[in-house]
C-alpha positions as CSV (number, residue, x, y, z in Angstrom):
1,M,46.5,-9.9,20.7
2,G,44.4,-7.2,18.4
3,K,41.5,-9.0,17.8
4,K,41.3,-10.0,21.7
5,H,42.2,-6.8,22.5
6,N,39.5,-5.1,20.2
7,L,37.1,-7.1,21.8
8,R,37.6,-6.6,25.2
9,R,37.8,-2.7,24.4
10,R,34.6,-3.0,22.6
11,G,32.6,-4.6,25.2
12,E,33.8,-2.0,27.8
13,E,32.6,1.3,25.7
14,P,29.0,2.1,25.9
15,R,26.9,1.3,22.7
16,S,25.6,3.8,20.7
17,F,23.0,4.0,18.0
18,E,22.7,7.0,15.5
19,A,20.1,9.4,16.6
20,A,17.1,9.4,14.6
21,R,16.9,12.1,11.9
22,T,14.1,14.3,12.2
23,I,12.2,16.2,9.3
24,D,11.5,19.8,9.8
25,I,8.9,20.6,7.7
26,G,9.2,24.5,8.7
27,D,12.9,24.2,7.0
28,Q,12.8,24.6,3.4
29,Q,16.1,23.5,2.5
30,A,15.5,20.4,4.6
31,M,12.1,19.7,2.8
32,R,13.9,19.8,-0.6
33,F,16.5,17.4,0.4
34,W,13.9,15.0,1.8
35,S,11.8,15.3,-1.4
36,Q,14.4,14.6,-3.5
37,R,15.8,11.7,-1.3
38,L,12.4,10.0,-0.8
39,G,11.1,10.9,-4.3
40,V,7.8,12.3,-3.3
41,T,6.4,16.0,-3.4
42,Q,7.0,18.2,-0.2
43,E,3.3,18.2,0.7
44,E,3.5,14.4,1.0
45,I,6.2,14.4,3.3
46,A,4.4,17.2,5.4
47,E,1.4,15.3,5.6
48,A,3.4,11.8,6.4
49,V,4.9,14.0,9.1
50,R,1.7,15.1,10.4
51,E,0.6,11.6,10.5
52,V,3.7,9.6,12.1
53,G,5.5,12.2,13.4
54,P,9.2,13.8,12.2
55,N,11.3,10.7,12.5
56,S,12.6,10.0,9.0
57,T,12.4,6.3,9.2
58,A,8.8,6.7,10.1
59,V,8.0,9.1,7.4
60,A,9.9,6.8,4.7
61,L,8.1,3.9,5.6
62,K,4.9,5.7,5.5
63,L,5.6,7.0,2.3
64,E,6.7,3.5,0.9
65,A,3.1,2.5,1.6
66,P,0.9,2.1,-1.5
67,Q,-1.1,5.1,-2.3
68,E,-4.4,3.8,-0.7
69,E,-2.6,3.1,2.6
70,R,-1.4,6.7,2.8
71,I,-4.7,7.9,3.4
72,A,-5.7,7.8,6.8
73,P,-8.9,5.7,7.2
74,P,-12.1,7.7,8.1
75,S,-13.1,7.6,11.4
76,P,-15.5,5.3,12.9
77,Q,-18.8,6.2,13.1
78,P,-20.8,6.6,16.5
79,R,-23.3,3.9,17.2
């Protein structure tokens, strides 16, 4: 009964996902944490947050890109 009961119960409960973690660039303690966690400087984190927003997953993905891809491409020139 245990497994069937658990499956039935799990289906009745609403599914939830862990809330996205955000990076607060104004919080020095948080910036030190994320700097150590991601292995980059606080300045790199702040720039990534300005580019992709404060979602920690998006920032990590941005920072794992090769150095050339971390820099925003130049704006298109008007014709």
